[in-house]
Steps between C-alpha positions, in 0.01 A plus 500: 500500500829597662799290416639498850273468797576515868395217730194672642355561150564140399337372819194714445454411142552125567277490804764384753706645779845641476618223736353246253706648222816491710428137595442395135839666416672319785366158399586567136141517368577855372819598324711746687391843398744773417572766764484880469806708593318540841478124548122463425379191316391582146265249351400451140127477410547138428545439874141594547380229272736244651375586855140459386586167347662385824190604703261329262701187492494503888127540495480188283697300760849504349789515755767763467741233382257386231452867399876539476512207266225643280682840489829316403312342205360843413840666488666222291442503132274802509400474139402137532358463851343845566185449297424177682568656837282801413226255406526328831500833675189603318331162602605549859359861501169365377489246774578759763231738356243216532615431859629157417790383713770250429338243729184518284641400158 
């Protein structure tokens, strides 16, 4: 996988629109990507995973504010918190795959 991805490629791989990525950046759900010499946003592959997490959390009924809080926990103490967040993420993925919404559990 490339180490620097343009916004269109990230949107395609994450299953969202370019406008969604720009909005997530604006409301601080995504870290500000670096810019190319031509001014294009250059995202890291980790941005794709983060966007997928945001979308899955939304599908489970979390607000963007709540998701921002989850992401803040995720980025603090990566060695301690990350395994627990990944476990929650896998659990949420399983719920989404089974069609279970946040209101049902």
